[in-house]
Every structure is written in C-alpha cells, then in structure tokens.
C-alpha angles and dihedrals in degrees: 000000000000109000105237133141112258111221116237118249094008096126134076116203120207113198123186110204132197124163096335099138091133097055107024098092094049097046092046091050090052093047094049091048088068110094092210091064111100098168140010117205112193123189118196109210096207096289117200097210131056095292096113092052090051090050091052090053091049093050090056092051099058130026091216091069120090121177134200132177139207116220091211126040107252106161142256095295092054091049090050091049089056092045093050089053091053103040118100106183120112091234121042132194131187115231124185116222095234125077100257095106127050119227089204085079094065094099093057091047092050098051099081090053096042093052091049098249100111142033093191130029127194119201106223123210090191105053093090126241105082129084117264131192111232109239140132120009094198092051089052092048091046092052092050092048094049091048091050092048091047091050091051090056098039099035090230123132100221120156096202118028093162095058119129094218106084119151124197140180101243093234087061091052090051088063093057130075113201114217103169116092100194136032091315083088091087099061090036096056091042092053093046094048089050091054090055089060092219122153111273125192134188125216125192114248137180121249128207099186122194132216128241087257087057090053106271108164110188117100143174093279088061088054091054090049090049090057090052091048092050090058096037098052094044087070102022 
C-alpha cells in the first residue's frame, strides 16, 4: 500500500450493535487503540443481553465513544442510518461489533481516500492477500452471486459487495438516504454510491468469520431480500 502518513483522529467509526455482550469490550478496545480513530459512534439495536450496559461502561471510559439506542429492534441498516446521522468525522467507516473484521486494517483502507484517489473504499475479502477463516461454502457462493448480480445492475466490478468494511467521505454519505432496515443495506448503499459516479476503490482485507454457534446472524432470507434490493435500487 502507498506509504503515506495517516493523520491521527481523522476517522469516525460507526458500529451497529445487537446482542454482542461477549465481544463488545474487545472490539471496542481494538478500535480505540487505532490512533486514526477520532470518534466511535455505537448504536444499540435493542439488544436483549447485557450489551447496552457494556456500552454505557465503554462510553464512560473514553470521550471518543458516543452511544445511542433503539427502543425497538429494527436491524443493521436502521442502526447504521442512526449512526450516519450522528457521526461528525470527515471520513467514516462501518465496523461490526463482532470480531470478524480487524481494525488494524484501517490505515490501508484509508489510503485511497487520503491520497485523493477515492471517495468510497470497499474492503474486499476476496482480493487475495489477507488471512481468512475457512467456513461455509454456500455463504461464499451466495456472496459471490450477490456481488455478481449487483455488478450487473450497477456496472461496477466489485469483488465483495457484501463486505462490512465500507469507508466513505462524510459528504458522500450526506447525499444518500438509507431506507433498508436490515442486511439489504449492503446492496442499497452500493447501488446509491454507484449512481453518484464517484471514484470507488477496493482494498484486500483479512476475514475472521464466525459460525452461527458463535453468533452469526445473517441467513438465507437476507439473501433473498438482497436480490430484491439489487433490482429495486437500480431503478429507485
């Protein structure tokens, strides 16, 4: 990756959270350890475990942390919509509250924006160089299919549309209104970014996927919804 100095506190992290009591302290500690992180906006989507209490403790421990909560569970897209409204940093990244994605990769993801090449960066699990946990074949195939279908409708050549790691200049986010409440957010934001015709880059990332026993939440119904969203937001 291009050797540039990453400015401190240049990045705002938006983290949707639902029933992540077991991992929330560790992932937040890892996010806040990154010097480029200037703020962490966490949105609790009406968790049913001790997640909200953990978030309150974390907010007291570091002034960069701001927390918000939904009274009714609405989904990842709804939590991100709230987070995008609250974040103030000039560059914004999405970070899941589990341990599948590594905050140590923030610098590589920031480079295309900082050197003026990109307005949006996708972290790709399929470009090659990072470590990947070996898990579900059908999930992998589903991701590849959804990315292909999305590319057909957006005329992009992404390798990983469904990735968590998406980085935006905040002024780009301000031009987009998110409608999807659940995992349909991914094809929706991709379609709407494509319509803006801004420069988009991909950067290879590692992926430490988890099993359903570990707490993975996405299922086949979300895949069906994603197909609908790919078509819908091409013409919406």
